[in-house]
PDB file with SEQRES, HELIX, SHEET and CRYST1 records, atoms N, CA, C and O in Angstrom:
SEQRES   1 A   64  UNK UNK UNK UNK UNK UNK UNK UNK UNK UNK UNK UNK UNK          
SEQRES   2 A   64  UNK UNK UNK UNK UNK UNK UNK UNK UNK UNK UNK UNK UNK          
SEQRES   3 A   64  UNK UNK UNK UNK UNK UNK UNK UNK UNK UNK UNK UNK UNK          
SEQRES   4 A   64  UNK UNK UNK UNK UNK UNK UNK UNK UNK UNK UNK UNK UNK          
SEQRES   5 A   64  UNK UNK UNK UNK UNK UNK UNK UNK UNK UNK UNK UNK              
HELIX    1 AA1 UNK A    4  UNK A    9  1                                   6    
HELIX    2 AA2 UNK A   23  UNK A   25  5                                   3    
HELIX    3 AA3 UNK A   48  UNK A   50  5                                   3    
SHEET    1 AA1 4 UNK A  20  UNK A  22  0                                        
SHEET    2 AA1 4 UNK A  27  UNK A  30 -1                                        
SHEET    3 AA1 4 UNK A  35  UNK A  40 -1                                        
SHEET    4 AA1 4 UNK A  43  UNK A  44 -1                                        
SHEET    1 AA2 2 UNK A  35  UNK A  40  0                                        
SHEET    2 AA2 2 UNK A  52  UNK A  53 -1                                        
CRYST1    1.000    1.000    1.000  90.00  90.00  90.00 P 1           1          
ATOM      1  N   UNK A   1     100.424 151.988  78.767  1.00  0.00           N  
ATOM      2  CA  UNK A   1      99.361 150.950  78.400  1.00  0.00           C  
ATOM      3  C   UNK A   1      99.233 151.094  76.774  1.00  0.00           C  
ATOM      4  O   UNK A   1     100.153 150.711  76.051  1.00  0.00           O  
ATOM      5  N   UNK A   2      98.125 151.627  76.283  1.00  0.00           N  
ATOM      6  CA  UNK A   2      97.913 151.790  74.821  1.00  0.00           C  
ATOM      7  C   UNK A   2      97.947 153.268  74.432  1.00  0.00           C  
ATOM      8  O   UNK A   2      97.601 154.162  75.204  1.00  0.00           O  
ATOM      9  N   UNK A   3      98.394 153.469  73.168  1.00  0.00           N  
ATOM     10  CA  UNK A   3      98.393 154.918  72.714  1.00  0.00           C  
ATOM     11  C   UNK A   3      96.910 155.447  72.684  1.00  0.00           C  
ATOM     12  O   UNK A   3      95.938 154.696  72.599  1.00  0.00           O  
ATOM     13  N   UNK A   4      96.840 156.784  72.760  1.00  0.00           N  
ATOM     14  CA  UNK A   4      95.534 157.457  72.683  1.00  0.00           C  
ATOM     15  C   UNK A   4      94.972 157.231  71.234  1.00  0.00           C  
ATOM     16  O   UNK A   4      93.753 157.170  71.072  1.00  0.00           O  
ATOM     17  N   UNK A   5      95.819 157.109  70.205  1.00  0.00           N  
ATOM     18  CA  UNK A   5      95.304 156.937  68.861  1.00  0.00           C  
ATOM     19  C   UNK A   5      94.672 155.597  68.765  1.00  0.00           C  
ATOM     20  O   UNK A   5      93.579 155.497  68.207  1.00  0.00           O  
ATOM     21  N   UNK A   6      95.290 154.526  69.281  1.00  0.00           N  
ATOM     22  CA  UNK A   6      94.700 153.171  69.276  1.00  0.00           C  
ATOM     23  C   UNK A   6      93.502 153.137  70.003  1.00  0.00           C  
ATOM     24  O   UNK A   6      92.529 152.535  69.549  1.00  0.00           O  
ATOM     25  N   UNK A   7      93.461 153.792  71.223  1.00  0.00           N  
ATOM     26  CA  UNK A   7      92.256 153.755  72.032  1.00  0.00           C  
ATOM     27  C   UNK A   7      91.070 154.289  71.343  1.00  0.00           C  
ATOM     28  O   UNK A   7      89.956 153.794  71.512  1.00  0.00           O  
ATOM     29  N   UNK A   8      91.311 155.372  70.509  1.00  0.00           N  
ATOM     30  CA  UNK A   8      90.202 155.933  69.766  1.00  0.00           C  
ATOM     31  C   UNK A   8      89.580 155.138  68.812  1.00  0.00           C  
ATOM     32  O   UNK A   8      88.391 155.267  68.522  1.00  0.00           O  
ATOM     33  N   UNK A   9      90.442 154.198  68.235  1.00  0.00           N  
ATOM     34  CA  UNK A   9      89.921 153.275  67.190  1.00  0.00           C  
ATOM     35  C   UNK A   9      89.107 152.097  67.726  1.00  0.00           C  
ATOM     36  O   UNK A   9      88.247 151.536  67.046  1.00  0.00           O  
ATOM     37  N   UNK A  10      89.433 151.735  69.031  1.00  0.00           N  
ATOM     38  CA  UNK A  10      88.787 150.505  69.526  1.00  0.00           C  
ATOM     39  C   UNK A  10      87.427 150.836  70.002  1.00  0.00           C  
ATOM     40  O   UNK A  10      87.113 151.934  70.462  1.00  0.00           O  
ATOM     41  N   UNK A  11      86.564 149.726  69.851  1.00  0.00           N  
ATOM     42  CA  UNK A  11      85.143 149.843  70.326  1.00  0.00           C  
ATOM     43  C   UNK A  11      84.777 148.444  71.023  1.00  0.00           C  
ATOM     44  O   UNK A  11      85.389 147.418  70.725  1.00  0.00           O  
ATOM     45  N   UNK A  12      83.872 148.464  71.850  1.00  0.00           N  
ATOM     46  CA  UNK A  12      83.393 147.245  72.484  1.00  0.00           C  
ATOM     47  C   UNK A  12      82.748 146.360  71.332  1.00  0.00           C  
ATOM     48  O   UNK A  12      81.911 146.794  70.540  1.00  0.00           O  
ATOM     49  N   UNK A  13      83.234 145.091  71.343  1.00  0.00           N  
ATOM     50  CA  UNK A  13      82.767 144.117  70.315  1.00  0.00           C  
ATOM     51  C   UNK A  13      81.270 143.771  70.545  1.00  0.00           C  
ATOM     52  O   UNK A  13      80.607 143.230  69.660  1.00  0.00           O  
ATOM     53  N   UNK A  14      80.777 144.085  71.710  1.00  0.00           N  
ATOM     54  CA  UNK A  14      79.364 143.638  71.987  1.00  0.00           C  
ATOM     55  C   UNK A  14      78.403 144.831  71.679  1.00  0.00           C  
ATOM     56  O   UNK A  14      77.397 144.576  71.017  1.00  0.00           O  
ATOM     57  N   UNK A  15      78.611 146.040  72.078  1.00  0.00           N  
ATOM     58  CA  UNK A  15      77.702 147.155  71.939  1.00  0.00           C  
ATOM     59  C   UNK A  15      78.217 148.142  71.024  1.00  0.00           C  
ATOM     60  O   UNK A  15      77.446 148.984  70.566  1.00  0.00           O  
ATOM     61  N   UNK A  16      79.462 148.131  70.701  1.00  0.00           N  
ATOM     62  CA  UNK A  16      80.235 149.134  69.847  1.00  0.00           C  
ATOM     63  C   UNK A  16      80.432 150.441  70.445  1.00  0.00           C  
ATOM     64  O   UNK A  16      80.673 151.409  69.724  1.00  0.00           O  
ATOM     65  N   UNK A  17      80.344 150.554  71.794  1.00  0.00           N  
ATOM     66  CA  UNK A  17      80.508 151.828  72.535  1.00  0.00           C  
ATOM     67  C   UNK A  17      82.039 152.056  72.578  1.00  0.00           C  
ATOM     68  O   UNK A  17      82.827 151.176  72.230  1.00  0.00           O  
ATOM     69  N   UNK A  18      82.396 153.182  72.985  1.00  0.00           N  
ATOM     70  CA  UNK A  18      83.873 153.540  73.144  1.00  0.00           C  
ATOM     71  C   UNK A  18      84.362 152.761  74.457  1.00  0.00           C  
ATOM     72  O   UNK A  18      83.603 152.483  75.385  1.00  0.00           O  
ATOM     73  N   UNK A  19      85.621 152.469  74.420  1.00  0.00           N  
ATOM     74  CA  UNK A  19      86.309 151.839  75.598  1.00  0.00           C  
ATOM     75  C   UNK A  19      87.218 152.909  76.265  1.00  0.00           C  
ATOM     76  O   UNK A  19      87.662 153.870  75.637  1.00  0.00           O  
ATOM     77  N   UNK A  20      87.468 152.674  77.602  1.00  0.00           N  
ATOM     78  CA  UNK A  20      88.278 153.519  78.335  1.00  0.00           C  
ATOM     79  C   UNK A  20      89.393 152.676  78.927  1.00  0.00           C  
ATOM     80  O   UNK A  20      89.205 151.539  79.359  1.00  0.00           O  
ATOM     81  N   UNK A  21      90.589 153.310  78.923  1.00  0.00           N  
ATOM     82  CA  UNK A  21      91.771 152.665  79.595  1.00  0.00           C  
ATOM     83  C   UNK A  21      91.431 152.451  81.030  1.00  0.00           C  
ATOM     84  O   UNK A  21      90.871 153.350  81.658  1.00  0.00           O  
ATOM     85  N   UNK A  22      91.748 151.272  81.606  1.00  0.00           N  
ATOM     86  CA  UNK A  22      91.598 150.929  82.992  1.00  0.00           C  
ATOM     87  C   UNK A  22      92.881 150.254  83.383  1.00  0.00           C  
ATOM     88  O   UNK A  22      92.936 149.026  83.444  1.00  0.00           O  
ATOM     89  N   UNK A  23      93.932 151.031  83.653  1.00  0.00           N  
ATOM     90  CA  UNK A  23      95.205 150.539  84.009  1.00  0.00           C  
ATOM     91  C   UNK A  23      95.135 149.667  85.394  1.00  0.00           C  
ATOM     92  O   UNK A  23      95.819 148.664  85.601  1.00  0.00           O  
ATOM     93  N   UNK A  24      94.244 150.197  86.248  1.00  0.00           N  
ATOM     94  CA  UNK A  24      94.193 149.445  87.495  1.00  0.00           C  
ATOM     95  C   UNK A  24      93.550 148.069  87.359  1.00  0.00           C  
ATOM     96  O   UNK A  24      93.604 147.271  88.296  1.00  0.00           O  
ATOM     97  N   UNK A  25      92.961 147.786  86.244  1.00  0.00           N  
ATOM     98  CA  UNK A  25      92.446 146.566  85.964  1.00  0.00           C  
ATOM     99  C   UNK A  25      93.108 145.814  84.902  1.00  0.00           C  
ATOM    100  O   UNK A  25      92.683 144.721  84.530  1.00  0.00           O  
ATOM    101  N   UNK A  26      94.205 146.413  84.374  1.00  0.00           N  
ATOM    102  CA  UNK A  26      94.993 145.811  83.275  1.00  0.00           C  
ATOM    103  C   UNK A  26      94.182 145.534  82.096  1.00  0.00           C  
ATOM    104  O   UNK A  26      94.241 144.461  81.495  1.00  0.00           O  
ATOM    105  N   UNK A  27      93.365 146.578  81.741  1.00  0.00           N  
ATOM    106  CA  UNK A  27      92.543 146.288  80.594  1.00  0.00           C  
ATOM    107  C   UNK A  27      91.828 147.587  80.100  1.00  0.00           C  
ATOM    108  O   UNK A  27      92.151 148.710  80.486  1.00  0.00           O  
ATOM    109  N   UNK A  28      90.795 147.320  79.182  1.00  0.00           N  
ATOM    110  CA  UNK A  28      89.913 148.384  78.696  1.00  0.00           C  
ATOM    111  C   UNK A  28      88.491 148.094  79.136  1.00  0.00           C  
ATOM    112  O   UNK A  28      88.013 146.961  79.076  1.00  0.00           O  
ATOM    113  N   UNK A  29      87.827 149.158  79.583  1.00  0.00           N  
ATOM    114  CA  UNK A  29      86.524 148.909  80.258  1.00  0.00           C  
ATOM    115  C   UNK A  29      85.414 149.607  79.260  1.00  0.00           C  
ATOM    116  O   UNK A  29      85.548 150.711  78.731  1.00  0.00           O  
ATOM    117  N   UNK A  30      84.353 148.769  79.130  1.00  0.00           N  
ATOM    118  CA  UNK A  30      83.093 149.268  78.520  1.00  0.00           C  
ATOM    119  C   UNK A  30      82.163 149.513  79.601  1.00  0.00           C  
ATOM    120  O   UNK A  30      81.668 148.570  80.217  1.00  0.00           O  
ATOM    121  N   UNK A  31      81.874 150.812  79.891  1.00  0.00           N  
ATOM    122  CA  UNK A  31      80.937 151.140  80.882  1.00  0.00           C  
ATOM    123  C   UNK A  31      79.552 150.730  80.577  1.00  0.00           C  
ATOM    124  O   UNK A  31      78.805 150.421  81.506  1.00  0.00           O  
ATOM    125  N   UNK A  32      79.147 150.701  79.348  1.00  0.00           N  
ATOM    126  CA  UNK A  32      77.781 150.312  78.970  1.00  0.00           C  
ATOM    127  C   UNK A  32      77.539 148.852  79.310  1.00  0.00           C  
ATOM    128  O   UNK A  32      76.557 148.494  79.960  1.00  0.00           O  
ATOM    129  N   UNK A  33      78.484 148.004  78.839  1.00  0.00           N  
ATOM    130  CA  UNK A  33      78.406 146.520  79.216  1.00  0.00           C  
ATOM    131  C   UNK A  33      78.854 146.087  80.513  1.00  0.00           C  
ATOM    132  O   UNK A  33      78.650 144.937  80.901  1.00  0.00           O  
ATOM    133  N   UNK A  34      79.497 147.013  81.253  1.00  0.00           N  
ATOM    134  CA  UNK A  34      80.225 146.659  82.522  1.00  0.00           C  
ATOM    135  C   UNK A  34      81.195 145.541  82.391  1.00  0.00           C  
ATOM    136  O   UNK A  34      81.236 144.630  83.217  1.00  0.00           O  
ATOM    137  N   UNK A  35      81.997 145.609  81.328  1.00  0.00           N  
ATOM    138  CA  UNK A  35      83.002 144.614  81.084  1.00  0.00           C  
ATOM    139  C   UNK A  35      84.439 145.158  81.019  1.00  0.00           C  
ATOM    140  O   UNK A  35      84.643 146.314  80.648  1.00  0.00           O  
ATOM    141  N   UNK A  36      85.356 144.398  81.348  1.00  0.00           N  
ATOM    142  CA  UNK A  36      86.781 144.719  81.298  1.00  0.00           C  
ATOM    143  C   UNK A  36      87.410 143.730  80.254  1.00  0.00           C  
ATOM    144  O   UNK A  36      87.369 142.518  80.460  1.00  0.00           O  
ATOM    145  N   UNK A  37      87.967 144.236  79.180  1.00  0.00           N  
ATOM    146  CA  UNK A  37      88.610 143.429  78.213  1.00  0.00           C  
ATOM    147  C   UNK A  37      90.172 143.541  78.611  1.00  0.00           C  
ATOM    148  O   UNK A  37      90.692 144.643  78.786  1.00  0.00           O  
ATOM    149  N   UNK A  38      90.843 142.403  78.735  1.00  0.00           N  
ATOM    150  CA  UNK A  38      92.263 142.378  79.146  1.00  0.00           C  
ATOM    151  C   UNK A  38      93.156 142.888  78.034  1.00  0.00           C  
ATOM    152  O   UNK A  38      92.827 142.840  76.848  1.00  0.00           O  
ATOM    153  N   UNK A  39      94.304 143.379  78.478  1.00  0.00           N  
ATOM    154  CA  UNK A  39      95.377 143.902  77.647  1.00  0.00           C  
ATOM    155  C   UNK A  39      96.572 142.887  78.094  1.00  0.00           C  
ATOM    156  O   UNK A  39      97.054 142.861  79.227  1.00  0.00           O  
ATOM    157  N   UNK A  40      96.943 142.100  77.065  1.00  0.00           N  
ATOM    158  CA  UNK A  40      98.169 141.229  77.395  1.00  0.00           C  
ATOM    159  C   UNK A  40      99.336 141.512  76.439  1.00  0.00           C  
ATOM    160  O   UNK A  40      99.258 141.483  75.211  1.00  0.00           O  
ATOM    161  N   UNK A  41     100.388 141.779  77.138  1.00  0.00           N  
ATOM    162  CA  UNK A  41     101.694 142.143  76.346  1.00  0.00           C  
ATOM    163  C   UNK A  41     101.437 143.239  75.435  1.00  0.00           C  
ATOM    164  O   UNK A  41     101.981 143.274  74.331  1.00  0.00           O  
ATOM    165  N   UNK A  42     100.586 144.194  75.862  1.00  0.00           N  
ATOM    166  CA  UNK A  42     100.382 145.457  75.076  1.00  0.00           C  
ATOM    167  C   UNK A  42      99.313 145.201  73.934  1.00  0.00           C  
ATOM    168  O   UNK A  42      99.073 146.078  73.104  1.00  0.00           O  
ATOM    169  N   UNK A  43      98.701 144.010  73.922  1.00  0.00           N  
ATOM    170  CA  UNK A  43      97.666 143.679  72.890  1.00  0.00           C  
ATOM    171  C   UNK A  43      96.309 143.621  73.539  1.00  0.00           C  
ATOM    172  O   UNK A  43      96.137 142.856  74.488  1.00  0.00           O  
ATOM    173  N   UNK A  44      95.336 144.384  73.087  1.00  0.00           N  
ATOM    174  CA  UNK A  44      93.931 144.258  73.673  1.00  0.00           C  
ATOM    175  C   UNK A  44      93.353 142.885  73.176  1.00  0.00           C  
ATOM    176  O   UNK A  44      93.499 142.492  72.019  1.00  0.00           O  
ATOM    177  N   UNK A  45      92.736 142.243  74.077  1.00  0.00           N  
ATOM    178  CA  UNK A  45      92.052 140.931  73.811  1.00  0.00           C  
ATOM    179  C   UNK A  45      90.596 141.251  73.732  1.00  0.00           C  
ATOM    180  O   UNK A  45      89.960 141.426  74.771  1.00  0.00           O  
ATOM    181  N   UNK A  46      90.003 141.344  72.497  1.00  0.00           N  
ATOM    182  CA  UNK A  46      88.599 141.913  72.440  1.00  0.00           C  
ATOM    183  C   UNK A  46      87.636 140.790  72.207  1.00  0.00           C  
ATOM    184  O   UNK A  46      86.626 141.005  71.537  1.00  0.00           O  
ATOM    185  N   UNK A  47      87.871 139.641  72.700  1.00  0.00           N  
ATOM    186  CA  UNK A  47      86.989 138.547  72.696  1.00  0.00           C  
ATOM    187  C   UNK A  47      85.978 138.596  73.801  1.00  0.00           C  
ATOM    188  O   UNK A  47      86.347 138.631  74.975  1.00  0.00           O  
ATOM    189  N   UNK A  48      84.732 138.599  73.466  1.00  0.00           N  
ATOM    190  CA  UNK A  48      83.678 138.637  74.630  1.00  0.00           C  
ATOM    191  C   UNK A  48      83.864 137.518  75.660  1.00  0.00           C  
ATOM    192  O   UNK A  48      83.503 137.698  76.823  1.00  0.00           O  
ATOM    193  N   UNK A  49      84.425 136.354  75.255  1.00  0.00           N  
ATOM    194  CA  UNK A  49      84.528 135.364  76.257  1.00  0.00           C  
ATOM    195  C   UNK A  49      85.723 135.579  77.159  1.00  0.00           C  
ATOM    196  O   UNK A  49      85.800 134.918  78.194  1.00  0.00           O  
ATOM    197  N   UNK A  50      86.691 136.480  76.833  1.00  0.00           N  
ATOM    198  CA  UNK A  50      87.750 136.828  77.661  1.00  0.00           C  
ATOM    199  C   UNK A  50      87.531 137.960  78.599  1.00  0.00           C  
ATOM    200  O   UNK A  50      88.382 138.260  79.437  1.00  0.00           O  
ATOM    201  N   UNK A  51      86.385 138.603  78.470  1.00  0.00           N  
ATOM    202  CA  UNK A  51      86.094 139.776  79.256  1.00  0.00           C  
ATOM    203  C   UNK A  51      85.526 139.479  80.637  1.00  0.00           C  
ATOM    204  O   UNK A  51      84.807 138.501  80.842  1.00  0.00           O  
ATOM    205  N   UNK A  52      85.868 140.347  81.569  1.00  0.00           N  
ATOM    206  CA  UNK A  52      85.391 140.118  82.946  1.00  0.00           C  
ATOM    207  C   UNK A  52      84.361 141.095  83.406  1.00  0.00           C  
ATOM    208  O   UNK A  52      84.547 142.291  83.180  1.00  0.00           O  
ATOM    209  N   UNK A  53      83.327 140.702  84.012  1.00  0.00           N  
ATOM    210  CA  UNK A  53      82.250 141.630  84.466  1.00  0.00           C  
ATOM    211  C   UNK A  53      82.733 142.543  85.544  1.00  0.00           C  
ATOM    212  O   UNK A  53      83.429 142.043  86.427  1.00  0.00           O  
ATOM    213  N   UNK A  54      82.471 143.738  85.585  1.00  0.00           N  
ATOM    214  CA  UNK A  54      82.745 144.614  86.630  1.00  0.00           C  
ATOM    215  C   UNK A  54      81.809 144.294  87.798  1.00  0.00           C  
ATOM    216  O   UNK A  54      80.593 144.428  87.663  1.00  0.00           O  
ATOM    217  N   UNK A  55      82.340 143.886  88.910  1.00  0.00           N  
ATOM    218  CA  UNK A  55      81.526 143.526  89.988  1.00  0.00           C  
ATOM    219  C   UNK A  55      80.725 144.681  90.563  1.00  0.00           C  
ATOM    220  O   UNK A  55      81.240 145.795  90.657  1.00  0.00           O  
ATOM    221  N   UNK A  56      79.448 144.440  90.959  1.00  0.00           N  
ATOM    222  CA  UNK A  56      78.576 145.422  91.481  1.00  0.00           C  
ATOM    223  C   UNK A  56      77.933 146.357  90.445  1.00  0.00           C  
ATOM    224  O   UNK A  56      77.290 147.345  90.801  1.00  0.00           O  
ATOM    225  N   UNK A  57      78.113 146.039  89.207  1.00  0.00           N  
ATOM    226  CA  UNK A  57      77.431 146.833  88.178  1.00  0.00           C  
ATOM    227  C   UNK A  57      76.632 145.917  87.217  1.00  0.00           C  
ATOM    228  O   UNK A  57      77.076 144.807  86.923  1.00  0.00           O  
ATOM    229  N   UNK A  58      75.450 146.378  86.724  1.00  0.00           N  
ATOM    230  CA  UNK A  58      74.676 145.657  85.778  1.00  0.00           C  
ATOM    231  C   UNK A  58      74.748 146.444  84.473  1.00  0.00           C  
ATOM    232  O   UNK A  58      74.777 147.674  84.450  1.00  0.00           O  
ATOM    233  N   UNK A  59      74.778 145.635  83.342  1.00  0.00           N  
ATOM    234  CA  UNK A  59      74.878 146.259  82.050  1.00  0.00           C  
ATOM    235  C   UNK A  59      73.729 147.263  81.769  1.00  0.00           C  
ATOM    236  O   UNK A  59      72.569 147.045  82.117  1.00  0.00           O  
ATOM    237  N   UNK A  60      74.125 148.357  81.127  1.00  0.00           N  
ATOM    238  CA  UNK A  60      73.065 149.340  80.774  1.00  0.00           C  
ATOM    239  C   UNK A  60      72.554 150.180  81.810  1.00  0.00           C  
ATOM    240  O   UNK A  60      71.593 150.912  81.571  1.00  0.00           O  
ATOM    241  N   UNK A  61      73.168 150.148  83.091  1.00  0.00           N  
ATOM    242  CA  UNK A  61      72.616 150.931  84.170  1.00  0.00           C  
ATOM    243  C   UNK A  61      73.062 152.334  84.072  1.00  0.00           C  
ATOM    244  O   UNK A  61      72.438 153.177  84.717  1.00  0.00           O  
ATOM    245  N   UNK A  62      74.089 152.694  83.327  1.00  0.00           N  
ATOM    246  CA  UNK A  62      74.559 154.046  83.204  1.00  0.00           C  
ATOM    247  C   UNK A  62      73.580 154.875  82.482  1.00  0.00           C  
ATOM    248  O   UNK A  62      73.041 154.483  81.447  1.00  0.00           O  
ATOM    249  N   UNK A  63      73.350 156.004  83.014  1.00  0.00           N  
ATOM    250  CA  UNK A  63      72.357 156.972  82.407  1.00  0.00           C  
ATOM    251  C   UNK A  63      70.987 156.803  82.637  1.00  0.00           C  
ATOM    252  O   UNK A  63      70.141 157.411  81.982  1.00  0.00           O  
ATOM    253  N   UNK A  64      70.693 155.931  83.620  1.00  0.00           N  
ATOM    254  CA  UNK A  64      69.269 155.641  83.991  1.00  0.00           C  
ATOM    255  C   UNK A  64      68.872 156.227  85.262  1.00  0.00           C  
ATOM    256  O   UNK A  64      67.727 156.066  85.685  1.00  0.00           O  
TER     257      UNK A  64                                                      
END                                                                             
């Protein structure tokens, strides 16, 4: 998928939290926003309108 170095540099464009690789979803996941940003041809698409909501999760529910 993406190199660890690149993954360390990327942040969610909405909340600026860290992203985690989600190869099973073909993207990068922001746990805080409950969104998956797609990776197409090895390029992360960091546009909020391209992100998909993780079903069954509400934003900001982690840590509460």
